[in-house]
C-alpha positions, 0 to 999 in steps of 0.5 A, a space after each residue: 607512755 605519753 602524758 595523754 595516755 597517762 591521763 586516759 589511763 587515770 580516767 579509766 580507773 576513776 570511772 572503773 566502777 561503771 564497767 568497761 570504759 573506752 576512749 577515742 581520739 577526737 579533735 585533739 582530745 578524747 571521747 570517753 565512752 561507756 555502754 556505747 555512749 559518750 559520757 565524758 570528754 578530755 580536752 587539754 587535760 581536763 576531764 568534762 562529764 556529760 550534763 543535761 538540763 536535769 544534772 547541770 545544776 548539780 555541776 554548777 553547785 560543785 563549782 564545775 565549769 562548762 567546756 567552752 570553745 571558739 568557732 568561726 568567732 563564736 563561743 560555743 558552750 558544750 554540754 560537758 562540764 568539768 568534774 569536781 575537783 575532789 571527784 578527781 581524787 578517787 573512784 569512789 568520789 568520781 562514781 556519783 558524778 559518772 553516774 550523772 554523766 551516764 544518765 544524761 548521755 543515755 537521756 540524750 541518746 534516747 531523745 527523739 530528734 526534733 521534726 525536721 522543718 518541711 520545705 515549702 513548694 514554690 507556688 
């Protein structure tokens, strides 16, 4: 079993109280899904949970940090934040955080897309 497989197996255990959890390889890491929505990602062995404007303050207060990457010379901050350290110890400790991530992911999935800007016709 590879290191990544072991990490994903452990994350499945931590998130098991939510129900069925799946993971798919993506961009050198993994996307973690529950009920067909991505609730977390694993990058460089770190679990990042989905956040939004409603949940981000709770993650910040717990000392969590956003997943950040560089692209085309720019720093990109994602809407996924590291799980609190103590939440990584047990499923019971992780469950409230996982529920926040799931709620944020569902809100994102149900959000109406912004209207597209109309192209003006040349006069």
